[in-house]
Structure formats: structure tokens, C-alpha cells
N, C-alpha and C positions, 0 to 999 in steps of 0.2 A: 805707502805714501812715497811718491816720487820726489827726489831731491833735486833733479835737474829739470829745466823747462821742457815741456812736452812738444812745443813747437815755437816758432818765432813769427813775428809780424813787424812790419815797419811801424804801424800804429795800432794800438789797442783802444777801442771805443767802448766805454762802459755806459749802457743805457740805450734803449731802442725807441725813445720818443722821437719827435720830429727832428730835434737837433742831432741826435746820434745817427739816425737813419740817413739824414741828408749828408752828414759828414761821410758816411760809408759810401754813398753813391758818388759824391764828388771825388773822393779819394780813388775809387775804382776807375772813374773817368780819366784820372791822371796817371793810372798805372801803379798806384801805391797799394801794397799789400796791407790790408787792414782786417782785423778781426773784431766783430761787434759782439759784446756779451750783454745778455739781459737776464736778470734773475727770474722774471716772470715767464710763464710758458709761451706767451705770444705777445703781440701788440695789444694795446688797450681795447677793451670792448665798451668803454664809456665815452660819451661825447666830449667831456672836458672843455677845453678852449675851442673857439670856433672862428675867431677873426684871423685871417691870413693876410698880413699887411702887404703892401705893394712890393717892397724889397724882397720879401720871401716869395711872392708870386713870380718875380723876375728870376730868382734862382730856380723855382719849379719849372718855369718856362725853359730855362737852360737845360734842365735834365729831362724835359719832355713830359711832365705831368701836369702842367698848369691847366690845360683844357679839361683833364679828368677831375682835377680838384674843383674847378668851377662847376662842372656837370654834377658832381656829388654834393655840392653845397646848395644853399638856398638862393633864390633869384636875387639879382641886384636890387630890384624894386622892394623886396621884402626887408632888406637891410639898409635902405636909404635913409630911414628915419628911425631913431631909437627913442623910445619914450620911457619916462620914469613916472610911475603911478603908485598910489597907495594900494589899490586893488586892481585886478584886471579890467574891470569896468568903471573904476573910480576916477577921481580927480587927477588930472594931468599935472604933475609937479614940474616937469621939464622935458625938453626934447633936444635931440642932437641930429642935425641934418648933415648927412654925409655927402660930400662932393665925389661921386663915383666917376664922373667924367673929367679926368685930368689929362686930356689929350695933349700930346707933345711932351709930357713930363716922363712918361714911361711907356714901353710897348704893352704893358699889362696894367691891371688895377687890383685893388683890394678885393678879397673874396670872403665869403662866410661859409666855411665848411668845417664840420665837427672833427675834432682831433682823431677819433677812431677811424674815420674815413681817410683822413690825411695819412695816418700811420700805415694803413693797409695799402694805400697807393705807393707810398715810399718803400715799403717792404717788397712789394712786387717789382718796383724799379731796381732795388738792390739785388733781388734774386735773379732778375734777368741779366744783371751784370756779373753774376757769379760771386757776389760778396759772401764772405764767410760769416754767417749769422748764427750765433749760438744762444738759443733761448733755454731757459731753465738752468742757467749758469750764473753763479754768484761769485763776485770777487770778495775775498775775505782778508786780503792783505796785499801790500805793495812793498817792495824792497828796491831802492834805487842804488845804482852804481854808476861808474863812469861811462858805461856803454848803453844805459837806458834803465828800464824797469823790469823787474820780474814780478808778475802778479800771481797770487795764489788763488786758485779757482776751486769751487765746489760744484759738482753736477752729478746727479744720480748716485749720491752717496760716496763718490770718489773725489779725491783731492789731486789736482794736477797743477802745473806751473806753466806760465806762458811769458816769454820774453818779448818785449817790444822796445823800440827806440823811443817812442812817444806814447803818452796816454791822453785821451780826451775823456774827461769826466763829464758825461752828458746824462747823468743819472738823476736829474731833477732837483726840485726844491728841497727835498729831504735827503739829499745826496749821501748815500753810504760812503762814497769815496771821500767826501769832505770830512766825514767823521773819522774814517780810517787814517786820514792824513792830519787830523787835528786842526783843520781849518774852520774857524768859527764864522759866525755872521754877526754883523752889527746893524742896529736899526731899532725901530719901534718894536717892543717885545712880541706882540702877536705875529709880526712879520719875521722877526729875527730868530724865532725858536727853531730848533732842529733836533 
């Protein structure tokens, strides 16, 4: 077990979902040395969320993946009307009409692209920028001092340390980082559990 940090970064990003990967890409574009850690072996292979809002599409446009996100998603016409029904062919309980044409408000618009596709596109953008992405690496502890944070990492049966000036905890709704730091959630019980 190493007692000193194995390497340093300006920013440590924990989690490779859309927030973590977008942070890695944006920081790389600014010349900031970041290391992204993900406990899973790769990006998700499940569709999960699919709505990419207009502001996110503006950011994706800035980093050069908006057209690819739109191409990987479903057509605008297919998501212009959302229906609530008791069964697939049953009674319509309600509908939501989406105004996709918001000309003049933004240079882009909302898209419907499953999270597994979005993450794959973001990972490719990060790799093209030379981002330090470490999959299969779990953060098991944080120690803060006056100069930043030292994270304890586990990967491949080995424990190492990494020092960073800042940490972005982008590890999702059931955030292990939040648990390690003792940060609770407040709200309606099914939403607030962790």
C-alpha cells in the first residue's frame, strides 16, 4: 500500500455519466489537467434517461457533439407529443405537446437520445482530447488538507492515492462520494434514500 499520492491532478472527477464526462471534456478544452475515475468497467450499456434539454445541447454544440447526439436519437417528430395511457392501445389520459421550434431562443433545441449513446459520444470526445479516463477504479476515501484532497483509489486489487486541488463528485443519485463524506439527502423518503 502506497502512503503518498501516485500522481496529481488539478481536478479529480468521480463518475463517468454525462455530467462527469462533460466536465472532463470542458476542462480539457480549458487546459486543466483532470483525471476521471469510474468504478464500472465502461460507460453504461442501458438507455436510462433520454431527454437532452436545450441548455445541454448548447454545451454539446460547443464541444462538437450536438449533431452526433441528434443523429443517435429519435426523430423530432417522434418526441413532439408525449402520451399518458393506461395501456399501449388504451384510453389516453393526457398528452404533452412539445414546442420543438424555438427559433431565436437558442442555436439548437431539445433532443431525445438515450444515455448510453450520449455517454459513448462524450467518452469518444474525451478520448480525442487526451483526457485521463480510468475505468474500473473506485474511490474509497477522501482526505482534505489545505492544498486540496487526497483520494484513496482501488483498481485491480491495488490501492493507490491521487492528489487533486478540487473534486467533482459526479457519481450519480446513489453517490458513494456523498456517503464517504457523510452528506445526506432531504426530501420525500423514496426520493431521499441513499
